[in-house]
Steps between C-alpha positions, in 0.01 A plus 500: 500500500385539140692365201590854380630580850716183492634608160589834653685335790703288255571811293599701806735228627667444163541873440654567839735202460613630160530860622727389783703282269546770235627750758755240618604432141515872416695617804714194578511225239540685167748758635724216619522347151808710427681348800480140379802526272508477124645151485220328687219735410339301216463197731367726776243657266391154382457385858308818581256437213453133593442576866288817483256383230330224706470744790361796305320337207215324683434803721495734198252263332284495813507879521415543130222240508339645810533855361312396184233321703461799734437726201214267405366398844584771752425475869248763617767704676720539189413781259519419129773759448717324761460161333581639155791709629639193674471300178669778302789500747538124453523573127776755565694243704467228236587732210801635685612150595483356150598808297773641726630276780495162322707632205754650745525167680555340158791735435641438848471123451785531248718675758501813709435816301511839675241658270256208527540497878432874525198464271369206705525694826358817344205344320415279797374814674195470272406167659593623847268800461216297345509230768525763773197680356311168483591423861371840615184459290439156654557643848250776427243243381563285808440805716176564310397140569559539873316832514206343313506196728497721810227724361284217362544278804653206318770368273519633145 
């Protein structure tokens, strides 16, 4: 397997991990924030931030790094538009995270706030959509790799 193909596999795995995680966060975790109770919420939010960051941070860095590298050194089966679209979607995720979700978590760290909670859940759909689109794009590229491998008689 070529180095660009290995980059793609790492990108595919990190993207699908993050897509699955964001759907869990969007449909289960964030909606349950309002059930924690106001008295213990600040401690809960702090624990959430401490526990989720080591899980998500390294995988987001892996995804971003491999997306940049794929834009520069694409495997043969990956069209340039797919690499650049994937990288742009990573940009959407990172911008949304740091401009929208992180500030809402900062507000919630001081205690539960109905408006901040609603904004967190609402704006998180941006990341959910972007990671879902990336996951589908990666799946499409993986399919293209298998079709090429079958047609060319070997691994991409």
